[in-house]
C-alpha positions in Angstrom: 257.7 152.9 154.7 254.9 151.0 156.2 253.5 152.4 159.4 251.9 150.0 161.9 248.4 150.7 163.2 248.6 153.0 166.3 252.1 154.2 165.4 253.5 156.8 163.1 256.5 157.1 160.9 259.0 157.2 163.8 257.4 154.2 165.4 257.8 152.1 162.3 261.4 153.2 161.7 262.5 152.6 165.3 260.7 149.3 165.6 262.3 147.4 162.7 264.3 144.4 163.7 266.6 142.9 161.1 267.7 139.3 160.9 270.4 138.1 158.5 270.0 135.1 156.2 271.9 132.9 158.6 269.5 133.8 161.4 271.7 136.1 163.4 270.0 139.0 165.0 271.4 142.2 163.4 269.7 144.4 166.0 267.4 147.3 165.7 267.8 150.1 163.2 266.3 153.5 162.6 266.6 154.8 159.0 269.8 152.8 158.6 269.5 149.3 157.2 271.9 146.5 157.9 274.7 146.6 155.4 274.6 143.6 153.1 271.4 142.3 154.6 269.6 141.2 151.4 266.8 138.7 151.1 266.6 138.8 154.9 263.6 139.2 157.2 262.6 141.9 159.6 259.7 142.6 161.9 257.8 145.7 162.8 256.7 145.9 166.5 253.0 146.8 167.1 252.3 149.2 170.0 249.9 146.6 171.4 252.5 143.9 171.6 252.1 142.3 168.2 254.8 141.9 165.6 254.3 142.0 161.8 256.6 139.5 160.2 257.8 140.7 156.8 260.3 139.4 154.4 262.1 141.3 151.7 265.4 142.5 150.4 267.0 145.9 150.8 269.8 147.6 148.9 271.2 151.0 149.7 268.5 151.9 152.2 265.7 150.9 149.8 263.3 148.1 150.6 262.3 145.8 147.7 260.0 142.9 147.3 258.3 143.1 150.7 256.0 140.2 151.6 253.6 140.0 154.5 254.1 136.8 156.5 251.7 137.2 159.3 251.6 138.7 162.8 252.5 137.1 166.1 252.4 137.9 169.7 255.8 139.3 170.8 256.0 136.5 173.4 256.0 133.9 170.6 259.2 135.1 169.2 261.1 136.4 172.2 264.5 134.9 172.5 264.5 133.8 168.9 
């Protein structure tokens, strides 16, 4: 599991936001991944207010093919 700068393992796990392929917000998860959320995207919150946008696929709580897509200020994606 990737751990964002300034945060530890727990910070990374609790800060993952999953979005399904149709764009619906699946909510925040700890170690549990959204069931059936494959080829979706998620973001990891940075303690300083930035978000790392990452895409990938997950199956049975394992993350595959993760790609870094940039980082954005939290305010840029709020409400999206």
